[in-house]
C-alpha positions as CSV (number, residue, x, y, z in Angstrom):
1,M,122.1,143.8,120.0
2,K,122.8,142.1,123.7
3,N,121.4,144.9,125.4
4,I,118.4,145.2,123.2
5,K,117.5,141.7,124.4
6,Y,118.1,141.9,127.9
7,L,115.7,145.2,128.0
8,L,113.0,143.3,125.9
9,I,113.5,140.3,128.7
10,L,113.3,142.7,131.6
11,I,109.9,144.7,130.2
12,S,108.2,140.9,129.7
13,F,109.1,140.3,133.4
14,G,107.8,143.7,134.8
15,M,104.3,142.9,132.9
16,L,104.3,140.1,134.8
17,N,103.8,141.6,138.3
18,Q,100.5,143.3,136.5
19,S,96.8,141.8,136.0
20,F,94.1,142.7,133.9
21,S,90.3,141.8,133.6
22,Q,88.9,139.8,130.5
23,D,87.1,142.5,129.8
24,T,90.3,144.9,129.0
25,I,91.2,142.5,126.3
26,G,91.8,144.3,122.9
27,K,92.4,144.0,119.6
28,L,95.7,144.6,118.9
29,T,98.9,142.3,119.4
30,F,102.6,143.2,119.4
31,E,105.2,141.0,119.6
32,T,108.9,139.7,118.8
33,R,110.5,136.3,118.5
34,Y,114.0,134.9,120.1
35,Q,115.8,132.4,118.1
36,L,116.6,129.5,120.7
37,R,119.7,128.7,118.8
38,H,122.9,128.5,117.4
39,D,124.4,132.2,119.1
40,S,120.8,132.8,120.0
41,T,121.5,136.4,118.6
42,Y,118.2,138.7,118.7
43,L,117.4,139.8,114.9
44,P,115.2,143.0,115.4
45,N,111.8,142.1,114.2
46,L,108.0,143.0,115.3
47,N,104.9,141.5,114.6
48,V,101.5,143.2,114.7
49,R,97.5,141.7,114.8
50,Y,94.7,142.9,114.4
51,F,91.4,140.6,116.0
52,F,88.7,141.9,113.2
53,K,86.8,139.3,114.4
54,E,86.7,137.5,117.7
55,N,89.0,134.6,116.3
56,S,90.4,135.9,113.2
57,A,93.0,138.4,112.4
58,L,95.5,140.0,110.3
59,R,99.1,139.7,110.7
60,I,102.1,141.9,109.5
61,G,105.5,141.0,109.8
62,L,108.4,143.6,110.1
63,A,112.5,142.1,110.1
64,Y,116.0,143.6,109.5
65,Q,119.3,141.6,109.3
66,F,122.5,142.9,109.0
67,T,126.2,141.3,109.1
68,S,129.1,142.0,108.5
69,V,132.3,139.5,108.4
70,L,135.9,141.2,107.4
71,R,138.7,138.2,106.4
72,E,142.1,139.1,106.1
73,I,145.0,137.2,103.7
74,N,148.3,137.4,104.0
75,E,151.2,137.4,101.5
76,V,152.9,133.7,100.8
77,D,156.3,134.4,101.6
78,G,156.3,137.6,102.7
79,D,154.8,140.6,104.7
80,G,151.9,142.0,102.8
81,A,148.4,141.6,103.8
82,G,144.7,142.0,101.8
83,T,141.4,142.2,102.9
84,V,137.9,141.1,102.1
85,E,134.6,142.8,103.5
86,K,131.1,141.0,103.3
87,L,128.2,143.1,104.4
88,N,124.9,141.8,104.3
89,D,121.1,143.4,104.9
90,M,117.9,142.5,104.0
91,F,114.3,143.9,104.9
92,T,111.5,141.5,104.9
93,F,107.7,142.5,105.7
94,N,105.2,140.1,105.9
95,I,101.2,140.2,105.8
96,G,98.7,137.1,106.1
97,Y,95.5,136.2,108.0
98,E,95.6,133.9,111.1
99,K,92.3,131.1,112.3
100,H,92.7,131.3,115.9
101,F,90.9,128.4,118.2
102,R,91.2,129.6,121.6
103,I,90.3,127.7,124.7
104,N,90.8,129.6,127.3
105,K,94.5,130.5,128.1
106,V,95.9,128.6,125.2
107,S,95.1,129.8,121.9
108,P,96.2,127.5,118.5
109,Y,95.9,128.8,115.3
110,L,96.4,128.4,111.2
111,G,97.7,131.0,108.6
112,G,99.3,131.6,105.3
113,E,101.1,134.9,104.6
114,F,103.1,136.7,101.6
115,Q,106.6,137.8,102.4
116,F,108.3,141.1,100.6
117,G,111.6,141.7,101.0
118,I,114.6,144.0,99.8
119,G,118.3,144.0,100.2
120,K,122.0,143.8,99.6
121,N,125.2,142.4,99.6
122,E,128.3,143.9,99.1
123,E,131.6,142.5,98.9
124,Y,135.4,144.8,99.0
125,G,138.7,143.5,98.4
126,S,141.6,145.6,99.5
127,R,145.3,143.8,97.8
128,T,143.4,141.0,96.9
129,D,141.3,139.0,94.6
130,S,139.5,137.6,97.1
131,V,141.5,134.4,97.2
132,I,145.0,135.6,97.2
133,F,147.4,138.5,98.1
134,I,147.9,140.9,95.2
135,A,149.5,144.2,95.9
136,D,147.9,146.4,93.3
137,Y,144.5,144.7,93.0
138,N,141.5,146.0,94.8
139,Y,137.7,145.2,93.9
140,S,134.3,146.1,95.2
141,V,130.7,144.3,94.6
142,K,127.3,145.3,94.8
143,K,124.8,142.8,94.2
144,P,120.9,144.4,95.0
145,I,118.3,141.7,96.1
146,S,114.6,141.2,96.5
147,R,112.6,138.2,97.6
148,F,109.1,137.0,97.4
149,G,107.3,134.2,99.5
150,V,104.9,132.5,100.4
151,H,104.4,130.8,104.0
152,V,101.9,128.4,105.9
153,F,102.1,128.0,109.6
154,S,100.9,126.9,112.7
155,G,100.9,128.0,116.2
156,V,100.3,128.3,119.7
157,D,99.7,131.1,122.2
158,F,99.7,130.7,125.9
159,Y,98.2,133.6,128.1
160,V,100.0,133.8,131.4
161,F,97.8,136.4,132.1
162,D,94.8,137.9,130.3
163,N,96.9,140.2,127.8
164,L,100.9,138.6,128.1
165,Y,101.4,135.3,126.4
166,L,104.4,133.3,125.1
167,G,104.3,130.8,122.0
168,R,105.9,129.2,119.5
169,E,105.1,129.0,115.7
170,F,106.4,126.9,112.5
171,K,106.0,128.0,108.8
172,I,106.3,126.2,105.9
173,T,108.5,128.6,103.2
174,D,108.4,128.4,99.8
175,E,110.7,131.6,98.6
176,S,112.4,132.8,95.4
177,S,115.4,136.0,95.4
178,L,116.7,137.8,92.8
179,T,119.9,139.1,93.0
180,D,120.7,141.5,90.1
181,P,124.6,143.1,89.9
182,E,125.4,146.3,89.6
183,I,128.6,146.0,87.7
184,I,131.8,146.9,89.4
185,T,133.7,143.7,89.1
186,S,131.5,141.9,86.6
187,I,129.2,139.1,87.7
188,P,126.5,137.3,87.2
189,S,123.0,137.8,88.3
190,V,122.0,134.6,90.6
191,K,118.1,133.7,91.3
192,T,117.8,131.3,93.8
193,K,113.8,129.3,95.2
194,T,113.6,127.3,98.7
195,F,111.4,125.5,100.5
196,G,111.7,124.5,103.8
197,I,110.8,124.9,107.6
198,A,111.2,127.9,109.5
199,N,111.5,129.2,113.0
200,V,112.5,125.8,114.4
201,G,113.9,126.8,117.8
202,M,111.8,130.4,118.0
203,I,109.8,131.5,120.9
204,K,108.0,134.5,121.0
205,V,106.7,137.4,123.4
206,G,103.7,139.4,123.0
207,W,101.2,141.6,124.2
208,R,98.0,142.4,123.8
209,F,96.0,145.3,123.9
């Protein structure tokens, strides 16, 4: 992931060496976003805008996140060891509308969007019940997840050149997700609902065609 992050940064700086006239500004933009907090891990994401009017745009976003954690559980007063592996992945699709108020190189905007997501959480235990070592016990759990959210957001783009821009965006989110168990080891279904502010510490880089 670090190689992808550095490659995108190099491409962005390469674009800085080119100049374009105002007449070349088009209706389509592509951008990616970086989180500038925690470990600054880059998560694959792509956001596309289509300006069907001068200051009105349809936006579509795609994102994917995957994590894997392996934990070892040692036997008390013995040499045995068990493992617990947790795998999580989530794909999200966003669609929404933006209203821009561009003044020269600065373009503040407001808007809203819907988010749809599908993914799964998986857990595999070998010689453990996830808490203590048990020599002859193995288990696995698979939990498909569906997500739906409504976001209201505001942001600003600064055009370094006519086609290249940097920006920030903040969202107010209202999301719900449903976890349905596929029973291998019996588990309950889980439904969650969250409300909060997203994209804190985020910077985005985009190109307008």
